[in-house]
C-alpha positions, 0 to 999 in steps of 0.5 A: 500500500505504501509503495503504491502511493509513492510518486514514480513507483508502480507495483507490478507484483508481490511474492510470498517467498524467494522462489515466487520472486524469481518466477515473477521477475522472469514473467514481469521483468521489473526494474527493481525488486524490494527484497526481504531476507527472511522468507520460507523455501528460498531466502532473500540472499539466494533469490537475489543471487538468482535474479542478478545472475539470470535477469541482470536488468532487474536491480535488487534493493533489500528492505528488511528488519535485519541490519546485522553483518550476517544479513548485510554482507551476504546480501550485498555479495549476492548482488543487491545494489541497495539495502534499507531497514524497514524503518525507512520512510517513503522518501528514503525508499524512492531515493534508493530505487532511483539510485539503483536505477541510475547505477548508484548504491541505494544504501541507508545512512545506517548501512553506509556507516556500517560499511565504513566501519567494516572497511576501517577495521584492521584486517586479521593477521594471516595465520602462520604457515606451518612448516612442512616435512617436520621442519622446526621453526628455527629450520624454517627461519634458516631456510628463509634466510637461505632463500634471501641469499645469505651465506652461512656466516651471514645467517649465523650473525642474523640469528646470533648463533655459531656457523656450526649451528647453522650448518647443523640446521641446514643438514637437518633441513636437507635430510628432512626434505631430501633437498640437495643444494641451496637452489632446491632449498630456495624453490622449496621455500617459495613453493611452500609459502615459507618466504614471499617471492620478490616484489610481492606484498601482504596487505 
């Protein structure tokens, strides 16, 4: 009833669940679907994914009670171009519909703030790489320094150990991995992600 009263909006159909929404889009080819998230049989995220995949000419604006991350981000990843909560007024709905039709995002201020907060959150630290073949953490460290081109003496200085200790680590390392020389060790280190190739960066 509210949508039918809004200027510039003509309601051509209403669906009771996601499957019906997809079927109506196939038949009616609307410009925009206002999609709920919690529905029987096929939820709003799956319906949005199907609509955007099969009928890319139809835009989707989520209109839902839920504004939590578990609802918001899957819906946007599924292809929704707008996201409003059900406390949105008529003007906000009209603006969101106009925005998505013009190629912009139709997001409520609350949702925009949450997206900015999410983007500003620090990324989780990458999980440490577990050394393969029973290599110890110290042997993996030695292998990384070999891959950087350091000599045994330079490795000893970097790790504050004796050259003899470095040689012991290298012998153990070669025995565990079956490596024959430093060139093989370098390839092994890159292949198993123990060092980053030159020019690469983790961000």
